[in-house]
Biopython code that builds the backbone (N, CA, C, O; Angstrom):
import numpy as np
from Bio.PDB.StructureBuilder import StructureBuilder

atoms = [
    (1, "MET", "N", (9.076, 7.275, 0.388)),
    (1, "MET", "CA", (8.370, 7.701, -0.934)),
    (1, "MET", "C", (7.615, 8.806, -0.613)),
    (1, "MET", "O", (7.391, 9.002, 0.582)),
    (2, "THR", "N", (7.167, 9.584, -1.449)),
    (2, "THR", "CA", (6.146, 10.630, -1.307)),
    (2, "THR", "C", (4.863, 10.511, -2.174)),
    (2, "THR", "O", (4.785, 9.819, -3.189)),
    (3, "GLY", "N", (3.946, 11.210, -1.693)),
    (3, "GLY", "CA", (2.536, 11.176, -2.320)),
    (3, "GLY", "C", (1.654, 12.134, -1.581)),
    (3, "GLY", "O", (1.984, 12.931, -0.702)),
    (4, "LYS", "N", (0.339, 11.885, -2.154)),
    (4, "LYS", "CA", (-0.711, 12.868, -1.490)),
    (4, "LYS", "C", (-1.928, 11.861, -1.066)),
    (4, "LYS", "O", (-2.166, 10.805, -1.652)),
    (5, "ILE", "N", (-2.605, 12.336, -0.026)),
    (5, "ILE", "CA", (-3.797, 11.703, 0.411)),
    (5, "ILE", "C", (-4.854, 11.978, -0.595)),
    (5, "ILE", "O", (-5.266, 13.097, -0.902)),
    (6, "LYS", "N", (-5.312, 10.654, -1.153)),
    (6, "LYS", "CA", (-6.348, 10.779, -2.269)),
    (6, "LYS", "C", (-7.769, 10.749, -1.625)),
    (6, "LYS", "O", (-8.669, 11.526, -1.946)),
    (7, "ARG", "N", (-7.875, 9.766, -0.680)),
    (7, "ARG", "CA", (-9.234, 9.583, 0.005)),
    (7, "ARG", "C", (-9.150, 9.078, 1.384)),
    (7, "ARG", "O", (-8.423, 8.158, 1.760)),
    (8, "LEU", "N", (-9.988, 9.788, 2.120)),
    (8, "LEU", "CA", (-10.046, 9.344, 3.676)),
    (8, "LEU", "C", (-11.505, 8.702, 3.831)),
    (8, "LEU", "O", (-12.401, 9.154, 3.117)),
    (9, "THR", "N", (-11.795, 7.622, 4.773)),
    (9, "THR", "CA", (-13.002, 7.239, 5.088)),
    (9, "THR", "C", (-13.376, 7.417, 6.497)),
    (9, "THR", "O", (-12.470, 7.644, 7.299)),
    (10, "ASP", "N", (-14.560, 7.345, 6.893)),
    (10, "ASP", "CA", (-14.896, 7.486, 8.259)),
    (10, "ASP", "C", (-14.628, 6.155, 9.072)),
    (10, "ASP", "O", (-15.016, 6.007, 10.230)),
    (11, "LYS", "N", (-13.972, 5.260, 8.402)),
    (11, "LYS", "CA", (-13.613, 3.907, 9.198)),
    (11, "LYS", "C", (-12.155, 3.863, 9.609)),
    (11, "LYS", "O", (-11.643, 2.832, 10.046)),
    (12, "GLY", "N", (-11.528, 4.949, 9.466)),
    (12, "GLY", "CA", (-10.016, 4.879, 10.019)),
    (12, "GLY", "C", (-8.942, 4.524, 8.931)),
    (12, "GLY", "O", (-7.800, 4.223, 9.277)),
    (13, "PHE", "N", (-9.282, 4.556, 7.739)),
    (13, "PHE", "CA", (-8.425, 4.177, 6.721)),
    (13, "PHE", "C", (-8.496, 5.057, 5.381)),
    (13, "PHE", "O", (-9.497, 5.740, 5.166)),
    (14, "GLY", "N", (-7.442, 5.029, 4.503)),
    (14, "GLY", "CA", (-7.588, 5.867, 3.344)),
    (14, "GLY", "C", (-6.731, 5.433, 2.151)),
    (14, "GLY", "O", (-6.340, 4.266, 2.139)),
    (15, "PHE", "N", (-6.453, 6.120, 1.309)),
    (15, "PHE", "CA", (-5.624, 5.798, 0.182)),
    (15, "PHE", "C", (-4.615, 7.061, -0.141)),
    (15, "PHE", "O", (-4.939, 8.238, 0.019)),
    (16, "ILE", "N", (-3.447, 6.647, -0.583)),
    (16, "ILE", "CA", (-2.402, 7.552, -0.899)),
    (16, "ILE", "C", (-2.110, 7.390, -2.477)),
    (16, "ILE", "O", (-2.015, 6.241, -2.908)),
    (17, "THR", "N", (-1.990, 8.271, -3.193)),
    (17, "THR", "CA", (-1.425, 8.339, -4.527)),
    (17, "THR", "C", (-0.024, 8.643, -4.459)),
    (17, "THR", "O", (0.277, 9.806, -4.187)),
    (18, "ALA", "N", (0.862, 7.824, -4.655)),
    (18, "ALA", "CA", (2.284, 7.827, -4.767)),
    (18, "ALA", "C", (2.744, 8.763, -5.926)),
    (18, "ALA", "O", (2.157, 8.641, -7.001)),
    (19, "ASP", "N", (3.794, 9.738, -5.801)),
    (19, "ASP", "CA", (4.052, 10.563, -6.707)),
    (19, "ASP", "C", (4.870, 9.725, -7.916)),
    (19, "ASP", "O", (4.785, 10.141, -9.071)),
    (20, "ASP", "N", (5.558, 8.690, -7.647)),
    (20, "ASP", "CA", (6.224, 7.873, -8.657)),
    (20, "ASP", "C", (5.385, 6.969, -9.373)),
    (20, "ASP", "O", (5.866, 6.414, -10.360)),
    (21, "SER", "N", (4.216, 6.733, -9.038)),
    (21, "SER", "CA", (3.282, 5.837, -9.607)),
    (21, "SER", "C", (1.840, 6.313, -9.350)),
    (21, "SER", "O", (1.124, 5.761, -8.514)),
    (22, "PRO", "N", (1.426, 7.396, -10.127)),
    (22, "PRO", "CA", (0.103, 7.947, -9.870)),
    (22, "PRO", "C", (-1.020, 7.082, -10.337)),
    (22, "PRO", "O", (-2.144, 7.440, -9.985)),
    (23, "GLU", "N", (-0.911, 5.970, -11.092)),
    (23, "GLU", "CA", (-1.850, 5.234, -11.610)),
    (23, "GLU", "C", (-2.221, 4.112, -10.567)),
    (23, "GLU", "O", (-3.115, 3.315, -10.850)),
    (24, "LYS", "N", (-1.605, 4.039, -9.460)),
    (24, "LYS", "CA", (-1.901, 3.067, -8.544)),
    (24, "LYS", "C", (-1.989, 3.630, -7.046)),
    (24, "LYS", "O", (-1.016, 4.205, -6.557)),
    (25, "ASP", "N", (-3.097, 3.461, -6.381)),
    (25, "ASP", "CA", (-3.229, 3.940, -4.977)),
    (25, "ASP", "C", (-2.987, 2.903, -3.982)),
    (25, "ASP", "O", (-3.302, 1.723, -4.134)),
    (26, "LEU", "N", (-2.296, 3.496, -2.751)),
    (26, "LEU", "CA", (-1.903, 2.608, -1.745)),
    (26, "LEU", "C", (-2.686, 2.710, -0.572)),
    (26, "LEU", "O", (-2.773, 3.823, -0.053)),
    (27, "PHE", "N", (-3.259, 1.770, -0.071)),
    (27, "PHE", "CA", (-4.000, 1.555, 1.295)),
    (27, "PHE", "C", (-3.123, 1.922, 2.314)),
    (27, "PHE", "O", (-1.929, 1.630, 2.245)),
    (28, "PHE", "N", (-3.682, 2.641, 3.416)),
    (28, "PHE", "CA", (-3.062, 2.891, 4.631)),
    (28, "PHE", "C", (-4.176, 2.825, 5.740)),
    (28, "PHE", "O", (-5.338, 3.115, 5.457)),
    (29, "HIS", "N", (-3.826, 2.460, 6.936)),
    (29, "HIS", "CA", (-4.494, 2.343, 8.045)),
    (29, "HIS", "C", (-4.201, 3.460, 9.058)),
    (29, "HIS", "O", (-3.104, 4.016, 9.009)),
    (30, "SER", "N", (-5.068, 3.804, 9.925)),
    (30, "SER", "CA", (-4.674, 4.874, 10.931)),
    (30, "SER", "C", (-3.613, 4.471, 11.742)),
    (30, "SER", "O", (-2.855, 5.345, 12.161)),
    (31, "SER", "N", (-3.398, 3.158, 12.075)),
    (31, "SER", "CA", (-2.369, 2.654, 12.840)),
    (31, "SER", "C", (-0.958, 2.707, 12.168)),
    (31, "SER", "O", (0.075, 2.440, 12.782)),
    (32, "ALA", "N", (-1.011, 3.102, 10.761)),
    (32, "ALA", "CA", (0.212, 3.373, 10.227)),
    (32, "ALA", "C", (0.926, 4.670, 10.189)),
    (32, "ALA", "O", (2.011, 4.844, 9.635)),
    (33, "LEU", "N", (0.181, 5.644, 10.873)),
    (33, "LEU", "CA", (0.476, 6.916, 10.944)),
    (33, "LEU", "C", (1.555, 7.211, 12.062)),
    (33, "LEU", "O", (1.538, 6.669, 13.167)),
    (34, "GLN", "N", (2.523, 8.162, 11.633)),
    (34, "GLN", "CA", (3.512, 8.560, 12.676)),
    (34, "GLN", "C", (3.500, 10.126, 13.038)),
    (34, "GLN", "O", (3.708, 10.927, 12.128)),
    (35, "GLY", "N", (3.289, 10.528, 14.188)),
    (35, "GLY", "CA", (3.357, 11.881, 14.550)),
    (35, "GLY", "C", (2.224, 12.672, 13.998)),
    (35, "GLY", "O", (2.332, 13.895, 13.908)),
    (36, "VAL", "N", (1.117, 12.036, 13.613)),
    (36, "VAL", "CA", (-0.025, 12.803, 13.248)),
    (36, "VAL", "C", (-1.312, 11.912, 13.609)),
    (36, "VAL", "O", (-1.309, 10.682, 13.653)),
    (37, "SER", "N", (-2.339, 12.692, 13.842)),
    (37, "SER", "CA", (-3.684, 11.997, 14.151)),
    (37, "SER", "C", (-4.420, 11.912, 12.860)),
    (37, "SER", "O", (-4.329, 12.831, 12.047)),
    (38, "TYR", "N", (-5.214, 10.754, 12.606)),
    (38, "TYR", "CA", (-5.907, 10.416, 11.465)),
    (38, "TYR", "C", (-7.059, 11.637, 11.265)),
    (38, "TYR", "O", (-7.423, 12.009, 10.150)),
    (39, "SER", "N", (-7.536, 12.160, 12.445)),
    (39, "SER", "CA", (-8.456, 13.213, 12.265)),
    (39, "SER", "C", (-7.815, 14.626, 11.801)),
    (39, "SER", "O", (-8.556, 15.552, 11.471)),
    (40, "ASP", "N", (-6.506, 14.741, 11.791)),
    (40, "ASP", "CA", (-5.795, 16.030, 11.366)),
    (40, "ASP", "C", (-5.508, 15.786, 9.811)),
    (40, "ASP", "O", (-4.934, 16.684, 9.196)),
    (41, "LEU", "N", (-5.832, 14.763, 9.233)),
    (41, "LEU", "CA", (-5.409, 14.631, 7.814)),
    (41, "LEU", "C", (-6.569, 15.155, 6.870)),
    (41, "LEU", "O", (-7.746, 15.029, 7.207)),
    (42, "LYS", "N", (-6.201, 15.736, 5.693)),
    (42, "LYS", "CA", (-7.138, 16.151, 4.760)),
    (42, "LYS", "C", (-6.842, 15.683, 3.450)),
    (42, "LYS", "O", (-5.648, 15.615, 3.158)),
    (43, "GLU", "N", (-7.732, 15.330, 2.558)),
    (43, "GLU", "CA", (-7.514, 14.841, 1.205)),
    (43, "GLU", "C", (-6.673, 16.028, 0.500)),
    (43, "GLU", "O", (-6.992, 17.214, 0.582)),
    (44, "GLY", "N", (-5.611, 15.560, -0.168)),
    (44, "GLY", "CA", (-4.649, 16.464, -0.866)),
    (44, "GLY", "C", (-3.329, 16.726, -0.049)),
    (44, "GLY", "O", (-2.339, 17.229, -0.580)),
    (45, "ASP", "N", (-3.376, 16.351, 1.288)),
    (45, "ASP", "CA", (-2.119, 16.505, 2.174)),
    (45, "ASP", "C", (-1.007, 15.815, 1.334)),
    (45, "ASP", "O", (-1.175, 14.794, 0.667)),
    (46, "ALA", "N", (0.092, 16.474, 1.453)),
    (46, "ALA", "CA", (1.391, 15.898, 1.104)),
    (46, "ALA", "C", (1.947, 15.022, 2.192)),
    (46, "ALA", "O", (2.089, 15.502, 3.317)),
    (47, "VAL", "N", (2.298, 13.676, 1.925)),
    (47, "VAL", "CA", (2.773, 12.793, 3.030)),
    (47, "VAL", "C", (4.083, 12.036, 2.440)),
    (47, "VAL", "O", (4.303, 12.003, 1.230)),
    (48, "THR", "N", (4.962, 11.411, 3.435)),
    (48, "THR", "CA", (5.943, 10.606, 3.188)),
    (48, "THR", "C", (5.667, 9.233, 3.681)),
    (48, "THR", "O", (4.878, 9.225, 4.625)),
    (49, "PHE", "N", (6.078, 8.127, 3.321)),
    (49, "PHE", "CA", (5.654, 6.804, 3.681)),
    (49, "PHE", "C", (6.664, 5.774, 3.192)),
    (49, "PHE", "O", (7.490, 6.065, 2.326)),
    (50, "ASP", "N", (6.594, 4.594, 3.740)),
    (50, "ASP", "CA", (7.343, 3.523, 3.359)),
    (50, "ASP", "C", (6.024, 2.414, 2.775)),
    (50, "ASP", "O", (4.824, 2.604, 2.978)),
    (51, "THR", "N", (6.571, 1.356, 2.088)),
    (51, "THR", "CA", (5.549, 0.423, 1.815)),
    (51, "THR", "C", (6.021, -0.978, 2.229)),
    (51, "THR", "O", (7.202, -1.297, 2.364)),
    (52, "GLU", "N", (4.938, -1.789, 2.417)),
    (52, "GLU", "CA", (5.247, -3.200, 2.742)),
    (52, "GLU", "C", (4.128, -4.035, 1.937)),
    (52, "GLU", "O", (3.069, -3.546, 1.544)),
    (53, "ASP", "N", (4.491, -5.243, 1.772)),
    (53, "ASP", "CA", (3.543, -6.009, 1.039)),
    (53, "ASP", "C", (2.515, -6.781, 2.203)),
    (53, "ASP", "O", (2.874, -7.182, 3.310)),
    (54, "SER", "N", (1.351, -6.849, 1.705)),
    (54, "SER", "CA", (0.306, -7.415, 2.522)),
    (54, "SER", "C", (-0.361, -8.541, 1.739)),
    (54, "SER", "O", (0.052, -8.873, 0.628)),
    (55, "ASP", "N", (-1.318, -9.077, 2.290)),
    (55, "ASP", "CA", (-2.146, -10.196, 1.560)),
    (55, "ASP", "C", (-2.862, -9.624, 0.421)),
    (55, "ASP", "O", (-3.149, -10.307, -0.562)),
    (56, "ARG", "N", (-3.189, -8.256, 0.542)),
    (56, "ARG", "CA", (-3.908, -7.615, -0.567)),
    (56, "ARG", "C", (-3.126, -6.593, -1.432)),
    (56, "ARG", "O", (-3.696, -5.691, -2.046)),
    (57, "GLY", "N", (-1.782, -6.789, -1.443)),
    (57, "GLY", "CA", (-0.929, -5.996, -2.237)),
    (57, "GLY", "C", (-0.140, -5.051, -1.328)),
    (57, "GLY", "O", (-0.271, -5.136, -0.106)),
    (58, "PRO", "N", (0.577, -4.262, -1.822)),
    (58, "PRO", "CA", (1.437, -3.079, -1.199)),
    (58, "PRO", "C", (0.369, -2.171, -0.360)),
    (58, "PRO", "O", (-0.777, -1.877, -0.700)),
    (59, "ARG", "N", (1.023, -1.832, 0.758)),
    (59, "ARG", "CA", (0.304, -0.886, 1.545)),
    (59, "ARG", "C", (1.307, 0.118, 2.031)),
    (59, "ARG", "O", (2.511, -0.135, 2.062)),
    (60, "ALA", "N", (0.721, 1.416, 2.459)),
    (60, "ALA", "CA", (1.597, 2.366, 3.060)),
    (60, "ALA", "C", (1.742, 2.203, 4.526)),
    (60, "ALA", "O", (0.768, 1.948, 5.235)),
    (61, "ILE", "N", (2.958, 2.348, 4.998)),
    (61, "ILE", "CA", (3.352, 2.298, 6.496)),
    (61, "ILE", "C", (4.161, 3.493, 6.912)),
    (61, "ILE", "O", (4.654, 4.196, 6.029)),
    (62, "ASN", "N", (4.326, 3.760, 8.074)),
    (62, "ASN", "CA", (5.102, 4.972, 8.623)),
    (62, "ASN", "C", (4.719, 6.219, 7.947)),
    (62, "ASN", "O", (5.613, 6.944, 7.511)),
    (63, "VAL", "N", (3.388, 6.570, 7.803)),
    (63, "VAL", "CA", (2.988, 7.761, 7.156)),
    (63, "VAL", "C", (2.974, 8.898, 7.889)),
    (63, "VAL", "O", (2.372, 8.964, 8.961)),
    (64, "LYS", "N", (3.654, 9.910, 7.360)),
    (64, "LYS", "CA", (3.955, 11.301, 8.007)),
    (64, "LYS", "C", (3.598, 12.306, 7.070)),
    (64, "LYS", "O", (3.616, 12.087, 5.859)),
    (65, "LEU", "N", (3.217, 13.594, 7.657)),
    (65, "LEU", "CA", (2.907, 14.791, 6.787)),
    (65, "LEU", "C", (4.270, 15.091, 6.296)),
    (65, "LEU", "O", (5.257, 14.814, 6.977)),
    (66, "ALA", "N", (4.356, 15.672, 5.087)),
    (66, "ALA", "CA", (5.620, 16.083, 4.469)),
    (66, "ALA", "C", (5.786, 17.442, 4.876)),
    (66, "ALA", "O", (6.774, 18.079, 4.511)),
]
sb = StructureBuilder()
sb.init_structure("model")
sb.init_model(0)
sb.init_chain("A")
sb.init_seg("    ")
for serial, (resi, resn, name, xyz) in enumerate(atoms, 1):
    if name == "N":
        sb.init_residue(resn, " ", resi, " ")
    sb.init_atom(name, np.array(xyz, "f"), 0.0, 1.0, " ", f" {name:<3s}", serial, name[0])
structure = sb.get_structure()
């Protein structure tokens, strides 16, 4: 899937807006990043990712800069 970083926090997680469902944001944790450091991300960056179900709904995994 593709999307953009919507919001980053100072606690090591953030939210991605998926291109195919802009009405719903996906949570991601810094441990889900592949080939990029959390500190290198900026809001608005284009990313690719996979999703998985969690206790709190779907979340983004394998997050990479596009």
